N, CA and C atoms as an extended XYZ file, in Angstrom:
417
Properties=species:S:1:pos:R:3:atomname:S:1:resname:S:1:resid:I:1 pbc="F F F"
N         0.872       -1.219       -0.229 N   MET     1
C        -0.003       -0.164       -0.170 CA  MET     1
C         0.983        1.197        0.032 C   MET     1
N         0.632        2.117       -0.983 N   ILE     2
C         1.378        3.547       -0.983 CA  ILE     2
C         0.479        4.614       -0.456 C   ILE     2
N         0.940        5.352        0.617 N   GLU     3
C         0.202        6.436        1.321 CA  GLU     3
C         0.862        7.666        0.970 C   GLU     3
N         0.378        8.843        0.122 N   PRO     4
C         1.002        9.870       -0.218 CA  PRO     4
C         1.261       11.000        1.104 C   PRO     4
N         2.309       11.691        1.317 N   TYR     5
C         2.567       12.423        2.509 CA  TYR     5
C         3.052       13.623        1.781 C   TYR     5
N         2.183       14.699        2.038 N   LEU     6
C         2.334       15.913        1.367 CA  LEU     6
C         2.913       17.154        2.482 C   LEU     6
N         3.739       17.821        2.171 N   PHE     7
C         4.469       18.872        3.016 CA  PHE     7
C         3.977       20.281        2.604 C   PHE     7
N         3.065       21.141        3.510 N   PHE     8
C         2.349       22.286        3.075 CA  PHE     8
C         3.395       23.336        3.706 C   PHE     8
N         4.329       23.331        4.133 N   HIS     9
C         5.191       24.420        4.798 CA  HIS     9
C         4.669       25.658        5.076 C   HIS     9
N         3.960       25.141        6.392 N   GLY    10
C         3.088       26.636        6.739 CA  GLY    10
C         1.709       26.831        6.627 C   GLY    10
N         1.224       25.857        5.634 N   ARG    11
C        -0.344       25.987        5.269 CA  ARG    11
C        -1.001       24.699        5.457 C   ARG    11
N        -0.518       23.959        6.342 N   CYS    12
C        -1.111       22.666        6.526 CA  CYS    12
C        -2.476       22.607        6.945 C   CYS    12
N        -2.786       23.320        8.068 N   GLU    13
C        -4.124       23.484        8.649 CA  GLU    13
C        -5.139       23.963        7.532 C   GLU    13
N        -4.623       24.639        6.935 N   GLU    14
C        -5.704       25.309        5.653 CA  GLU    14
C        -5.951       24.426        5.010 C   GLU    14
N        -5.039       23.441        4.385 N   ALA    15
C        -4.971       22.508        3.691 CA  ALA    15
C        -5.889       21.447        3.951 C   ALA    15
N        -5.762       20.890        5.286 N   LEU    16
C        -6.420       19.760        5.751 CA  LEU    16
C        -7.853       20.339        6.098 C   LEU    16
N        -8.079       21.579        6.310 N   ARG    17
C        -9.722       22.131        6.316 CA  ARG    17
C       -10.249       22.005        4.981 C   ARG    17
N        -9.500       22.335        3.795 N   PHE    18
C        -9.825       22.352        2.550 CA  PHE    18
C       -10.271       20.940        1.978 C   PHE    18
N        -9.566       20.020        2.222 N   TYR    19
C        -9.555       18.508        1.686 CA  TYR    19
C       -10.680       18.014        2.796 C   TYR    19
N       -10.943       18.280        3.817 N   GLU    20
C       -11.802       17.993        4.554 CA  GLU    20
C       -13.303       18.103        4.112 C   GLU    20
N       -13.253       19.397        3.406 N   GLN    21
C       -14.475       20.003        2.924 CA  GLN    21
C       -14.901       19.208        1.315 C   GLN    21
N       -13.555       19.596        0.815 N   ALA    22
C       -13.621       19.161       -0.612 CA  ALA    22
C       -14.132       17.752       -0.770 C   ALA    22
N       -13.557       16.760        0.016 N   PHE    23
C       -13.834       15.073       -0.265 CA  PHE    23
C       -14.895       14.553        0.666 C   PHE    23
N       -15.349       15.787        1.661 N   GLU    24
C       -16.180       15.273        2.779 CA  GLU    24
C       -15.285       14.061        3.268 C   GLU    24
N       -13.889       14.477        3.731 N   ALA    25
C       -12.971       13.458        4.154 CA  ALA    25
C       -13.209       13.354        5.766 C   ALA    25
N       -12.583       12.467        6.434 N   ARG    26
C       -12.678       12.031        7.686 CA  ARG    26
C       -11.084       12.184        8.338 C   ARG    26
N       -11.071       13.420        8.882 N   VAL    27
C        -9.746       13.578        9.647 CA  VAL    27
C        -9.426       12.492       10.790 C   VAL    27
N        -8.432       11.899       10.586 N   GLU    28
C        -8.106       10.810       11.696 CA  GLU    28
C        -7.387       11.421       12.773 C   GLU    28
N        -6.411       12.388       12.718 N   VAL    29
C        -5.403       12.913       13.513 CA  VAL    29
C        -4.951       14.156       13.090 C   VAL    29
N        -4.525       14.953       14.241 N   THR    30
C        -3.893       16.250       13.813 CA  THR    30
C        -2.847       16.578       14.992 C   THR    30
N        -1.482       16.348       14.790 N   MET    31
C        -0.694       16.650       15.985 CA  MET    31
C         0.171       17.669       15.719 C   MET    31
N         0.232       18.748       16.586 N   ARG    32
C         0.853       19.906       16.564 CA  ARG    32
C         2.423       19.692       16.918 C   ARG    32
N         3.174       20.503       16.711 N   PHE    33
C         4.730       20.378       16.829 CA  PHE    33
C         4.984       20.523       18.472 C   PHE    33
N         4.065       21.540       19.165 N   ARG    34
C         4.424       21.557       20.400 CA  ARG    34
C         3.916       20.378       21.365 C   ARG    34
N         3.117       19.270       20.753 N   GLU    35
C         2.314       18.192       21.299 CA  GLU    35
C         3.606       16.830       20.985 C   GLU    35
N         4.657       17.208       20.450 N   SER    36
C         5.185       16.125       20.210 CA  SER    36
C         5.918       15.627       21.323 C   SER    36
N         6.204       14.288       21.622 N   PRO    37
C         6.793       13.721       22.830 CA  PRO    37
C         8.338       13.766       22.741 C   PRO    37
N         8.735       14.045       21.526 N   ALA    38
C        10.245       14.116       21.318 CA  ALA    38
C        10.672       15.578       21.154 C   ALA    38
N        11.783       16.133       21.542 N   PRO    39
C        12.305       17.004       21.034 CA  PRO    39
C        12.431       17.233       19.587 C   PRO    39
N        12.339       18.566       18.809 N   PRO    40
C        12.559       18.532       17.594 CA  PRO    40
C        14.018       18.335       17.050 C   PRO    40
N        15.024       18.445       17.829 N   GLY    41
C        16.232       18.080       17.222 CA  GLY    41
C        16.897       19.624       16.831 C   GLY    41
N        16.266       20.801       16.829 N   ARG    42
C        16.719       21.815       16.247 CA  ARG    42
C        15.611       22.842       16.509 C   ARG    42
N        15.993       24.007       16.535 N   GLU    43
C        14.993       24.963       17.137 CA  GLU    43
C        13.804       25.453       16.017 C   GLU    43
N        12.735       25.327       16.417 N   LEU    44
C        11.466       25.604       15.245 CA  LEU    44
C        11.404       27.013       15.263 C   LEU    44
N        11.048       27.441       13.957 N   PRO    45
C        10.845       28.998       13.769 CA  PRO    45
C         9.627       29.370       14.550 C   PRO    45
N         9.786       30.793       14.884 N   GLU    46
C         8.794       31.514       15.800 CA  GLU    46
C         7.473       31.140       15.486 C   GLU    46
N         6.625       30.708       16.442 N   GLY    47
C         5.168       30.540       15.933 CA  GLY    47
C         4.966       29.020       15.485 C   GLY    47
N         5.809       28.120       15.250 N   TRP    48
C         5.787       27.010       14.788 CA  TRP    48
C         5.211       25.863       15.532 C   TRP    48
N         4.957       26.282       16.946 N   GLY    49
C         4.644       25.223       18.100 CA  GLY    49
C         3.011       24.773       17.599 C   GLY    49
N         2.514       25.803       17.130 N   GLU    50
C         0.870       25.421       16.701 CA  GLU    50
C         0.708       24.880       15.269 C   GLU    50
N         1.902       24.768       14.658 N   LYS    51
C         1.647       24.127       13.275 CA  LYS    51
C         1.614       22.446       13.059 C   LYS    51
N         1.343       22.144       12.334 N   VAL    52
C         0.785       20.641       12.342 CA  VAL    52
C         2.137       20.025       11.932 C   VAL    52
N         2.483       18.994       12.710 N   MET    53
C         3.777       18.209       12.859 CA  MET    53
C         3.381       16.897       11.860 C   MET    53
N         2.044       16.487       12.158 N   HIS    54
C         1.592       15.399       11.427 CA  HIS    54
C        -0.103       15.272       11.610 C   HIS    54
N        -0.705       15.267       10.218 N   ALA    55
C        -2.003       14.955       10.363 CA  ALA    55
C        -2.672       13.952        9.043 C   ALA    55
N        -3.644       13.231        9.170 N   SER    56
C        -4.134       12.335        8.134 CA  SER    56
C        -5.568       12.481        7.876 C   SER    56
N        -5.883       12.162        6.784 N   PHE    57
C        -7.486       12.071        6.698 CA  PHE    57
C        -7.672       11.117        5.395 C   PHE    57
N        -9.010       10.484        5.607 N   LEU    58
C        -9.206        9.403        4.655 CA  LEU    58
C       -10.038        9.989        3.597 C   LEU    58
N       -10.166        9.615        2.407 N   ILE    59
C       -11.009        9.802        1.399 CA  ILE    59
C       -11.377        8.302        1.100 C   ILE    59
N       -12.659        8.011        1.555 N   GLY    60
C       -12.977        6.776        1.550 CA  GLY    60
C       -12.168        5.792        2.471 C   GLY    60
N       -11.185        4.637        1.775 N   ASP    61
C       -10.407        3.826        2.623 CA  ASP    61
C        -9.028        4.484        2.443 C   ASP    61
N        -8.792        5.430        1.320 N   ALA    62
C        -7.580        5.766        1.342 CA  ALA    62
C        -6.955        6.912        2.149 C   ALA    62
N        -5.854        6.548        2.510 N   ARG    63
C        -5.280        7.671        3.625 CA  ARG    63
C        -4.441        8.887        3.046 C   ARG    63
N        -4.393        9.942        3.264 N   VAL    64
C        -3.554       11.035        2.758 CA  VAL    64
C        -2.899       11.617        4.138 C   VAL    64
N        -1.372       11.641        4.106 N   MET    65
C        -0.896       12.149        5.345 CA  MET    65
C        -0.178       13.599        5.140 C   MET    65
N        -0.365       14.336        5.854 N   LEU    66
C         0.263       15.780        5.594 CA  LEU    66
C         0.989       16.454        6.928 C   LEU    66
N         1.994       17.465        6.648 N   SER    67
C         2.538       18.133        7.362 CA  SER    67
C         2.997       19.586        7.166 C   SER    67
N         3.276       20.537        7.911 N   ASP    68
C         3.795       21.735        7.750 CA  ASP    68
C         5.466       21.566        7.217 C   ASP    68
N         5.980       20.387        7.811 N   ALA    69
C         7.505       20.254        7.693 CA  ALA    69
C         8.477       21.153        8.172 C   ALA    69
N         8.112       21.906        9.275 N   ASP    70
C         9.038       22.830        9.914 CA  ASP    70
C         9.654       23.880        9.261 C   ASP    70
N         9.244       24.134        8.397 N   THR    71
C         9.791       25.329        7.699 CA  THR    71
C         8.968       26.205        6.726 C   THR    71
N         9.237       27.091        6.629 N   ASP    72
C         8.305       28.227        5.655 CA  ASP    72
C         8.630       28.270        4.402 C   ASP    72
N         9.578       27.370        3.678 N   GLN    73
C         9.732       27.413        2.143 CA  GLN    73
C         8.760       27.291        1.412 C   GLN    73
N         8.450       27.504        0.383 N   PRO    74
C         7.263       27.465       -0.463 CA  PRO    74
C         7.056       25.867       -0.739 C   PRO    74
N         5.985       25.209       -0.723 N   ALA    75
C         5.627       23.897       -1.286 CA  ALA    75
C         5.789       23.697       -2.861 C   ALA    75
N         6.439       22.741       -3.208 N   ARG    76
C         6.428       22.626       -4.621 CA  ARG    76
C         6.028       21.063       -4.912 C   ARG    76
N         4.638       21.107       -5.332 N   PHE    77
C         4.317       19.631       -5.854 CA  PHE    77
C         4.454       19.467       -7.370 C   PHE    77
N         5.528       18.832       -7.733 N   GLN    78
C         5.665       18.952       -9.132 CA  GLN    78
C         6.170       17.257       -9.432 C   GLN    78
N         5.767       16.878      -10.631 N   GLY    79
C         6.148       15.514      -11.196 CA  GLY    79
C         4.977       14.508      -10.723 C   GLY    79
N         4.029       14.812      -10.166 N   PHE    80
C         3.099       13.483       -9.648 CA  PHE    80
C         1.669       14.204       -9.870 C   PHE    80
N         0.748       13.404       -9.596 N   ALA    81
C        -0.684       13.896       -9.520 CA  ALA    81
C        -1.474       12.491       -8.590 C   ALA    81
N        -2.320       13.133       -7.847 N   LEU    82
C        -3.234       12.110       -6.777 CA  LEU    82
C        -4.308       11.871       -7.740 C   LEU    82
N        -4.296       10.443       -7.967 N   ASN    83
C        -5.665       10.260       -8.849 CA  ASN    83
C        -6.681        9.476       -7.764 C   ASN    83
N        -7.962        9.950       -7.849 N   VAL    84
C        -9.117        9.478       -6.974 CA  VAL    84
C       -10.126        9.028       -7.927 C   VAL    84
N       -10.810        7.758       -7.501 N   ASN    85
C       -11.691        7.074       -8.302 CA  ASN    85
C       -12.977        7.386       -7.516 C   ASN    85
N       -14.033        7.489       -8.516 N   PHE    86
C       -15.775        7.805       -7.908 CA  PHE    86
C       -16.313        6.839       -8.354 C   PHE    86
N       -17.455        6.549       -7.540 N   GLY    87
C       -18.555        5.542       -8.154 CA  GLY    87
C       -19.424        6.161       -9.056 C   GLY    87
N       -19.550        7.531       -8.782 N   SER    88
C       -20.437        8.257       -9.632 CA  SER    88
C       -20.062        9.376      -10.595 C   SER    88
N       -20.777        9.979      -11.614 N   GLU    89
C       -20.409       11.550      -12.145 CA  GLU    89
C       -20.704       12.289      -11.338 C   GLU    89
N       -21.651       12.019      -10.632 N   GLU    90
C       -22.445       13.204       -9.645 CA  GLU    90
C       -21.308       13.647       -8.454 C   GLU    90
N       -20.764       12.431       -8.053 N   GLU    91
C       -19.795       12.776       -7.054 CA  GLU    91
C       -18.472       13.259       -7.443 C   GLU    91
N       -17.896       12.871       -8.565 N   ALA    92
C       -16.786       13.177       -9.161 CA  ALA    92
C       -17.018       14.555       -9.461 C   ALA    92
N       -18.044       15.408      -10.180 N   ARG    93
C       -18.155       16.586      -10.545 CA  ARG    93
C       -18.076       17.552       -9.251 C   ARG    93
N       -18.824       16.991       -8.263 N   ARG    94
C       -18.965       17.831       -7.012 CA  ARG    94
C       -17.474       17.947       -6.261 C   ARG    94
N       -16.827       17.005       -6.298 N   VAL    95
C       -15.351       16.973       -5.778 CA  VAL    95
C       -14.616       17.986       -6.651 C   VAL    95
N       -14.363       17.660       -7.981 N   PHE    96
C       -13.708       18.191       -8.961 CA  PHE    96
C       -13.989       19.669       -8.662 C   PHE    96
N       -15.344       20.323       -8.733 N   GLU    97
C       -15.719       21.747       -8.674 CA  GLU    97
C       -14.955       22.352       -7.250 C   GLU    97
N       -15.232       21.584       -6.438 N   ARG    98
C       -14.598       22.018       -4.887 CA  ARG    98
C       -12.962       22.071       -5.058 C   ARG    98
N       -12.358       20.889       -5.440 N   LEU    99
C       -11.024       21.196       -5.802 CA  LEU    99
C       -10.426       22.157       -6.680 C   LEU    99
N       -11.321       22.610       -7.660 N   GLY   100
C       -10.810       23.696       -8.380 CA  GLY   100
C       -11.134       25.206       -7.766 C   GLY   100
N       -11.773       25.330       -6.915 N   ASN   101
C       -12.292       26.735       -6.276 CA  ASN   101
C       -10.658       26.967       -5.654 C   ASN   101
N       -10.337       28.106       -6.560 N   GLY   102
C        -9.174       28.804       -6.179 CA  GLY   102
C        -7.814       28.322       -6.862 C   GLY   102
N        -8.060       27.278       -7.375 N   GLY   103
C        -7.312       26.499       -8.161 CA  GLY   103
C        -7.083       26.577       -9.790 C   GLY   103
N        -6.703       25.402      -10.568 N   ARG   104
C        -6.781       25.655      -11.878 CA  ARG   104
C        -7.159       24.180      -12.521 C   ARG   104
N        -8.197       24.458      -13.583 N   VAL   105
C        -8.618       23.212      -14.285 CA  VAL   105
C        -7.709       22.918      -15.140 C   VAL   105
N        -6.879       21.791      -15.229 N   ASP   106
C        -6.033       21.381      -16.327 CA  ASP   106
C        -6.557       20.572      -17.305 C   ASP   106
N        -7.640       19.894      -17.206 N   MET   107
C        -8.172       19.111      -18.037 CA  MET   107
C        -9.911       19.081      -17.614 C   MET   107
N       -10.549       19.607      -18.468 N   PRO   108
C       -11.991       19.465      -17.990 CA  PRO   108
C       -12.471       18.196      -17.605 C   PRO   108
N       -13.476       18.115      -16.822 N   LEU   109
C       -13.975       16.846      -16.492 CA  LEU   109
C       -15.000       16.427      -17.754 C   LEU   109
N       -14.913       15.057      -18.215 N   GLY   110
C       -15.766       14.575      -19.275 CA  GLY   110
C       -15.617       13.329      -19.668 C   GLY   110
N       -16.214       12.584      -20.591 N   PRO   111
C       -15.685       11.108      -21.019 CA  PRO   111
C       -14.538       11.085      -21.845 C   PRO   111
N       -14.008       10.096      -21.633 N   THR   112
C       -12.746        9.556      -22.459 CA  THR   112
C       -13.000        8.267      -23.069 C   THR   112
N       -11.867        7.896      -23.712 N   PHE   113
C       -11.973        6.356      -24.114 CA  PHE   113
C       -11.598        5.467      -23.005 C   PHE   113
N       -11.068        5.877      -21.983 N   TYR   114
C       -10.580        4.942      -20.924 CA  TYR   114
C       -11.490        5.276      -19.761 C   TYR   114
N       -12.501        6.061      -19.707 N   ALA   115
C       -13.162        6.546      -18.305 CA  ALA   115
C       -14.430        7.214      -18.669 C   ALA   115
N       -15.635        6.864      -17.956 N   SER   116
C       -16.772        7.562      -18.181 CA  SER   116
C       -16.875        8.937      -17.952 C   SER   116
N       -15.869        9.406      -17.077 N   CYS   117
C       -15.530       10.594      -16.473 CA  CYS   117
C       -14.319       10.831      -15.996 C   CYS   117
N       -13.369       12.048      -16.624 N   PHE   118
C       -12.236       11.869      -16.154 CA  PHE   118
C       -11.718       13.588      -16.421 C   PHE   118
N       -11.034       14.010      -15.453 N   GLY   119
C       -10.719       15.487      -15.399 CA  GLY   119
C        -9.174       15.524      -14.652 C   GLY   119
N        -8.799       16.802      -14.679 N   MET   120
C        -7.385       16.940      -14.186 CA  MET   120
C        -7.513       18.472      -13.512 C   MET   120
N        -7.319       18.585      -12.226 N   VAL   121
C        -7.427       19.979      -11.278 CA  VAL   121
C        -6.144       20.271      -10.564 C   VAL   121
N        -5.516       21.400      -10.709 N   THR   122
C        -4.552       21.508       -9.636 CA  THR   122
C        -5.238       22.429       -8.523 C   THR   122
N        -5.344       22.077       -7.448 N   ASP   123
C        -5.978       22.726       -6.269 CA  ASP   123
C        -5.051       24.246       -5.905 C   ASP   123
N        -5.616       24.969       -5.188 N   ARG   124
C        -5.087       26.027       -4.701 CA  ARG   124
C        -3.600       26.013       -4.233 C   ARG   124
N        -3.280       24.796       -3.389 N   PHE   125
C        -2.078       24.745       -2.718 CA  PHE   125
C        -0.889       23.936       -3.894 C   PHE   125
N        -1.319       23.901       -5.029 N   GLY   126
C        -0.504       23.243       -6.262 CA  GLY   126
C        -0.305       21.831       -6.302 C   GLY   126
N        -1.518       21.371       -5.779 N   VAL   127
C        -1.389       19.613       -5.602 CA  VAL   127
C        -2.252       19.486       -6.813 C   VAL   127
N        -1.632       18.436       -8.005 N   GLN   128
C        -2.622       18.005       -9.107 CA  GLN   128
C        -3.426       16.806       -8.526 C   GLN   128
N        -4.667       16.987       -9.037 N   TRP   129
C        -5.498       15.611       -8.767 CA  TRP   129
C        -6.197       15.292      -10.195 C   TRP   129
N        -6.298       13.877      -10.444 N   MET   130
C        -6.786       13.324      -11.465 CA  MET   130
C        -8.319       12.617      -10.747 C   MET   130
N        -9.337       13.176      -11.317 N   VAL   131
C       -10.677       12.552      -10.935 CA  VAL   131
C       -11.324       11.623      -11.947 C   VAL   131
N       -11.542       10.585      -11.647 N   THR   132
C       -11.907        9.151      -12.512 CA  THR   132
C       -13.230        8.658      -12.038 C   THR   132
N       -13.941        8.332      -12.879 N   VAL   133
C       -15.118        7.516      -12.910 CA  VAL   133
C       -14.967        6.385      -13.825 C   VAL   133
N       -14.608        5.257      -13.395 N   ALA   134
C       -14.104        4.315      -14.508 CA  ALA   134
C       -15.362        3.702      -15.284 C   ALA   134
N       -15.149        3.164      -16.411 N   ARG   135
C       -16.205        2.753      -17.255 CA  ARG   135
C       -16.972        1.279      -16.671 C   ARG   135
N       -17.978        1.264      -16.811 N   PRO   136
C       -18.309       -0.264      -16.423 CA  PRO   136
C       -17.865       -1.247      -17.272 C   PRO   136
N       -17.339       -2.222      -16.364 N   GLN   137
C       -16.856       -3.186      -17.301 CA  GLN   137
C       -17.842       -4.372      -17.900 C   GLN   137
N       -17.716       -4.862      -18.920 N   PRO   138
C       -18.705       -5.843      -19.469 CA  PRO   138
C       -18.767       -7.141      -18.694 C   PRO   138
N       -20.050       -7.496      -18.672 N   ALA   139
C       -19.944       -8.978      -17.870 CA  ALA   139
C       -19.465       -9.997      -18.519 C   ALA   139
């Protein structure tokens, strides 16, 4: 099993709330740097005690983990996309629209030769998502 771990460099709380709403995701855990049982090993930037050291949420049964990564350097999400499969076009369209709020549509949602519905969107944090509804398989 592969579980993506995304680093938001100071915007993790905002991203977590965004994905919770966009996917109607279930947040499993949120741990702040100040709550860590181990010392950080170096001094954290000022105000980072309240930043997110580790969090995770579920989209269905799929887990996505995220963190602020104890740096304020800009996040760079390049060279990959996260694919999410949905059971209905209605659900796919709802999530696609939410993900695109403040982001960019890279490929409009629509039918393709390999899916009854497929589209690509880069959200406001720079994460690219592929939204898919598979074609029904012949019996």
